N, C-alpha and C positions, 0 to 999 in steps of 0.2 A: 514500435509506435513512432519513434523519432524519424525512422526512415520514410514514413508516410505523412505524418502531420508536422509539416514544417513550411516555412514561407514558399519554398520552391514547389513542393507538392501541392499546396493549396492553390497557388497561382495556376498550376497546370489543370486543376479541376475547377477553375473559375470561382474559388471560394476565398474568403479573407481569413488569413491565418489568425489574426487577433480574435475574430468572432468565434472561430472554431475552438481556440484555446480557452476563451472565457466559458464557452458552453461545456467544454471538457472539465474545467475546474469546478464549475457549478455542479455538474453531474456527479463528479467524484466526491465533493464535499457533502452534497445532499444525500447521496447514497451511503457514505460513511456515517453521517450523522444519524440516518434512519436505522442502519444496522446497529450502531452503538446504542441508540435509544431503545430499540427492541431488546437487545441483550441486557442493557441496564435494567429494563423493566422486569425481565425474567429474573435477573439477579436480585432485584429488590424483594422478590417473594421468597427466594431461597437463601442467597448469600447473606442478606441483611440479618438473618436469624443466628448466624454463626459468630463465634468469637472473631475479633478483628485480626487475630494472628492467622487463622485458617486461610482466608483469601490471599493474604500476603505471602504466605509460604507456598500456596498453590500457584500463584502467578510466578514466583521465583522458580518453582519446579518446572513449570511450562516453558519458561525462557531457557532454563538449563537443558531440558530435553531437546528443544529446538536447536540450540547451539550445538549440542552433541551430535544431533542428526546431520546438521550442515557440515560439521567438522570431520565426518567420516571420510576416510581416504578414498573410497570409490565413488563418492558424490552421488549417492542414491537420491533420486528425485523425491521431493517431499510429497506426502499423500495429499490428494485433492483432485479437483477437476482436471481433465486433459484437454480442455478446449481453450481457444483464444477468441478474441473478438473477431467478428465476421468482416473480413477485409472487403467483401463485395459491397458493403455499405458505402465505401469510399467513392464508388462510381454511381451508386444508386440514389444516394440522398445528398441533401445540402450539407455544407460543412457543420453548421450548428447542430444538425440532427445527429450525424455520426459522432461529433464531439461530445454531445450530451450522452449519447448511448454508450460510447466507449468509456467515458469518464465514469458513468454510473456503474458499469460492470467492474471496473477496477476499484472503485470506491467501496463496493460491497465486500471486496476481499476474496470471496470464495466463488465468484462467478467465472473466473478464468484460472489458468495455471498458477499454482502457488509457487513463487520463485524464492521466497525467503520465509523462514520460520517466524520472522517478526510480524507477519500477517496474523498468524495464530496467536501470538503474544498480545497484539493489539485488540483482537476480538475477545480474547480471554480477559484482558484488563477491563474492557467495557462491561462484560458480564460480572466479573468479580468486584467491580466498583459497587455493586448493589444499589445503584441509583440511576434513575432515568436521566437526570441532568448530567451527572458525571459520565455516564455511558455515552450520551449524545456528544459531549465535548471530546471525549476520547475518540469516538468515531469520526467526528468532523476533522480533528487533527490528523487522523489516519488518512482521511480523504485528501487533505491538503498535501500530505507527504507523497501520496500516490500520484498526484497530479503534477507536482513540481518538476519531475524529470523532463516533462514535455517542453519546458522553457529552455532546455539546453540547445534546442534546435533553432532558436530565434535568429541566428545569423546565417542560416542556410539559404543562399540565393542561387547557387550554381551546383551542379553535380559534384564538382571538386570539393565544395564545402561539406557535402554529405559524406564523401569518402574520408575527409579529414576528421570529421566528428566520429565516424564509425571506427577509424583507426585509434583515436584517442580513447573511446569507450572500451575497446578491446584491451588497450594497454592498462587501463585503470580497473578492469573487471576484478582481478584477483584482490587488489588493494581495497576496492569498495566492499567486496564480500567480507574481507578481514575486518574492515572498519565496522561493518554492520554487526558482525559477531561480537566485536569489542564493545560496541554500544549496548548490545543486549546483555552482555556479561556485567557491564557497569550498572545497568538498570537493575539486574537481579541482585547485585551487591547492595545497591542503594535501597532496595526493598527489604532485604534480609537484615542488614545491620541495625536499623532502628527497631525492627521486630524483635531481634535477639536482645536488644537493650531493655525491652519492656519487662 
């Protein structure tokens, strides 16, 4: 996405990067909020009837399974869709249209390739919250997190800038994955410790 939606690419397509990014963020947050709201609504009919410990332990287990899957030595792809956003939109539509469309697909979480188990954890958290309001907040936060990486390309004005960013992202890839796993483990621990103390 960063290779396509950046100031250099948007200028080449006669679009304004800021407009495309705002549309992308709005799409991602709105779609994430919608997904979280729906999951929270379903959870309010099912999870809300359970003991408070059950959703807590279930979420910690989902996070642990996701982390274990990602930590496997042969890096099996996570289960989920095999499609990406349609890059033909970049030349077919205005920037705000594909920004909104791409952002919405990423904000839903499961409309494109699942790159991290944190996606499943966020969606499970919305469901297990057992609340429409909490689910919507979790989903909106997820949407923001999905949109933020697009801002990393804000300084790309020349092809050399794009190559520099690509090189930096490749260098940081393993560390970022490790940090993501660490954050998920910390979340699982933060969920389980208070539950165990009850």
